C-alpha positions as MATLAB code, in Angstrom:
seq = 'MATCLGWLWKVVQLKPQKSKLCGSVGGPQLTAQRIRLKDGRWLAYSETGVPKDIAKFKIILAHGFTGSRLDLLRPSPEMIEEMGVYMVCYDRAGHGESDPNPRKWLGSEASDVEELADGLQLGNKFYVVGTSMGGYVAWACLKYIPHRLAGVALVAPVINYRWHSFPSELSKEAYYKQAVGDQWLLRVAYYAPWLLNWWVNQSWLLFPHSHPRQHFPAQSP';
ca = [
      -1.501   -3.040   39.070;
      -5.090   -1.520   39.314;
      -3.674    0.989   37.146;
      -2.104   -1.141   34.544;
      -5.104   -3.348   34.295;
      -7.019   -0.457   33.607;
      -5.004    0.898   31.059;
      -4.918   -2.232   29.270;
      -9.177   -2.296   29.225;
      -9.196    0.725   28.157;
      -6.604   -0.246   25.208;
      -8.801   -3.180   24.735;
     -12.073   -1.416   24.140;
     -10.491    1.104   21.541;
     -11.697    0.838   17.896;
     -10.438    2.485   14.763;
     -12.264    6.092   14.676;
     -14.427    6.022   11.756;
     -13.049    8.442    9.058;
     -14.985   10.617    6.572;
     -14.881   10.032    2.705;
     -12.554   12.420    0.882;
     -14.575   15.186   -0.876;
     -17.743   14.075    1.487;
     -19.360   16.409    3.787;
     -16.780   17.315    6.764;
     -14.296   15.108    5.100;
     -10.697   15.969    4.146;
     -10.163   18.014    0.451;
      -9.984   16.438   -1.926;
      -6.733   17.178   -4.115;
      -5.870   14.096   -6.634;
      -7.072   12.928   -9.571;
      -9.959   10.154   -9.226;
     -11.653    7.382  -11.112;
     -14.458    5.846   -9.892;
     -14.705    1.801   -9.873;
     -17.587   -0.389  -11.208;
     -18.878   -0.090   -7.725;
     -18.980    3.099   -7.007;
     -15.998    3.378   -5.150;
     -13.323    6.546   -6.066;
      -9.593    5.473   -6.771;
      -6.890    8.196   -6.779;
      -4.458    8.332   -8.360;
      -0.676   10.514   -9.505;
       0.923   10.087  -13.105;
       4.802   10.820  -14.495;
       6.812   10.122  -17.165;
       6.076   10.219  -20.681;
       2.410   10.635  -22.633;
       0.854    7.802  -22.180;
      -0.115    7.288  -26.038;
       3.963    7.637  -26.845;
       4.774    5.718  -23.505;
       6.918    1.858  -24.361;
       6.730    1.151  -21.068;
       3.713    1.725  -19.187;
       3.734    1.056  -15.218;
       1.227    0.475  -12.693;
       2.655    1.511   -8.933;
       1.503   -0.231   -5.926;
       2.298    1.238   -2.880;
       2.829   -0.594    0.908;
       1.504   -0.677    4.362;
       1.794    3.332    4.716;
       2.526    4.600    1.495;
       0.313    6.372   -1.159;
      -0.085    7.416   -4.858;
       2.846    9.991   -4.106;
       5.627    6.554   -3.931;
       6.456    7.054   -7.348;
       9.842    5.775   -8.204;
      12.276    8.743   -9.267;
      14.487    7.682  -12.333;
      16.260   10.465  -13.798;
      13.997   12.278  -16.483;
      16.770   11.560  -19.202;
      15.813    8.106  -18.296;
      11.838    8.533  -18.789;
      12.715   10.096  -21.842;
      14.842    7.661  -23.458;
      12.905    4.860  -22.461;
       9.904    6.124  -23.094;
       8.157    5.134  -19.537;
       4.707    6.297  -18.050;
       4.162    5.588  -14.118;
       1.165    5.419  -12.709;
       0.934    5.013   -8.843;
      -2.485    5.085   -6.793;
      -3.810    5.325   -3.329;
      -4.986    1.551   -2.694;
      -8.374    0.867   -1.043;
      -8.402    2.946    1.970;
      -5.387    4.955    1.821;
      -4.818    8.919    0.844;
      -7.790    9.764   -1.484;
      -9.441    6.187   -2.248;
     -12.580    4.853   -0.588;
     -12.252    2.293    1.690;
     -13.528   -1.468    0.221;
     -15.084   -2.996    3.089;
     -14.871   -6.569    0.954;
     -11.378   -5.624    0.178;
      -9.502   -9.475   -0.667;
      -6.725  -10.539   -3.032;
      -9.039  -10.497   -6.220;
     -10.103   -6.813   -5.444;
      -6.835   -5.887   -5.283;
      -6.369   -6.833   -9.036;
      -9.573   -6.045   -9.828;
      -8.789   -2.090   -8.296;
      -5.507   -2.716  -10.732;
      -7.612   -3.406  -13.662;
     -10.317   -1.160  -13.326;
      -7.487    1.956  -13.254;
      -5.661    0.672  -16.654;
      -8.619    0.372  -18.439;
     -10.256    3.870  -16.780;
      -6.585    5.477  -18.228;
      -6.479    3.507  -21.564;
      -3.422    1.814  -20.842;
      -3.995   -0.447  -23.708;
      -4.465   -4.498  -22.884;
      -1.177   -4.898  -21.129;
       1.060   -3.387  -18.707;
       3.748   -3.400  -16.432;
       2.986   -3.708  -12.219;
       5.635   -3.061   -9.678;
       4.686   -4.001   -6.219;
       6.857   -2.212   -3.232;
       6.776   -3.390    0.389;
       3.388   -4.640    1.042;
       2.314   -3.853   -2.391;
       4.480   -7.024   -3.913;
       0.713   -8.740   -2.680;
      -0.561   -6.896   -5.278;
       1.550   -7.569   -7.400;
       1.142  -11.711   -6.682;
      -2.686  -10.762   -6.968;
      -2.700   -9.574  -10.712;
      -0.066  -12.358  -11.209;
      -3.230  -14.699  -10.002;
      -6.092  -13.120  -11.112;
      -5.099  -10.548  -14.077;
      -2.409  -13.194  -16.008;
      -3.532  -11.961  -19.339;
      -3.110   -8.139  -18.684;
       0.428   -8.249  -17.643;
       3.130   -7.311  -19.983;
       5.668   -8.024  -16.535;
       5.971   -7.578  -12.942;
       8.373   -6.355  -10.099;
       7.957   -6.741   -6.701;
      10.774   -4.497   -5.046;
      11.959   -5.648   -1.218;
       8.263   -7.019   -0.658;
       7.169   -8.066    2.858;
       7.586  -11.854    3.482;
       5.405  -14.323    5.804;
       8.068  -15.121    8.140;
       5.923  -17.651    9.733;
       5.819  -19.816    6.177;
       6.361  -23.129    6.901;
       8.140  -23.789    3.227;
      10.592  -20.826    4.390;
      13.885  -22.683    5.969;
      13.430  -21.836    9.813;
      17.123  -20.684   10.327;
      16.752  -18.352    7.608;
      13.612  -16.841    8.576;
      15.198  -16.068   12.388;
      18.060  -14.551   10.682;
      15.993  -12.372    8.676;
      13.324  -11.502   11.494;
      16.344  -10.300   13.696;
      17.929   -7.822   11.004;
      14.869   -5.766   11.259;
      14.408   -2.775   13.557;
      13.501   -3.657   17.088;
      10.201   -1.308   16.300;
       9.240   -3.733   13.426;
       9.682   -6.703   14.779;
       7.307   -5.790   17.608;
       4.967   -4.792   14.579;
       5.034   -7.760   13.318;
       4.353   -9.311   16.818;
       1.383   -7.267   17.297;
       0.245   -7.781   13.970;
      -0.014  -11.547   14.326;
      -0.572  -12.107   18.172;
      -2.626   -9.128   18.713;
      -4.584   -7.651   15.303;
      -7.052   -6.224   16.907;
      -4.564   -3.721   18.516;
      -2.462   -3.012   15.342;
      -4.545    0.293   14.728;
      -4.086    1.676   18.226;
      -0.022    0.748   17.886;
       0.724    2.176   14.490;
      -0.705    5.850   15.817;
       1.385    6.258   19.132;
       4.520    8.084   18.484;
       5.276    7.563   22.204;
       6.208    4.014   21.949;
       9.906    2.877   22.822;
      10.307    1.438   19.377;
       9.616    4.080   16.708;
      10.702    2.304   13.153;
       6.838    0.376   14.397;
       5.585    4.231   13.775;
       4.596    5.207   10.066;
       5.526    8.496   10.317;
       9.446    7.399   10.831;
       8.789    5.726    7.755;
       7.095    8.171    5.411;
       7.460   11.682    6.853;
       4.656   14.243    5.542;
       4.667   14.499    1.697;
       2.625   17.484   -0.296;
       0.355   16.418   -3.026;
];
């Protein structure tokens, strides 16, 4: 019992380790293209598709919880060429090689997208695609910058299983269709958010699906 209590106390005291910014002294090496935002932060991005000056569809992709700028959609080159598609995916604030935003909120997610579009000269209107937890970036764009949007898509977006307007039986059914590890991840996030950073970094847990490396193996830039 004493051992268990001691371990629990140690976990409670854990705080996320402060990371050094990419490109700073002693920090990770930069590998990505980046633009500087109005507040001084750097935003990393990756482009694919046809040149943007001839593109018919200019798409900004917002990745999910453990994703990055490398999570580009991968249609066939023939389809890209035929439809004239340009895509750019970016590291959201605090992910990959983008600087964190200590004042991050839904509005800032939308403004990051808008500033990225303006910095890359995508024009007055563009498309936004949000995958998984990136869905709430797409929603933020609908709410805060609708005048800049040519269209929006949410791909397998994360939902709030506790949303009062969601039918309870349907919510329960969908929740238990998830991998056990993902169910536990959501429980930890809801009941003990202070434990989440530690939880997702434990590869020895009995529920491997809740570990980010199970979802997204290491990728090369």
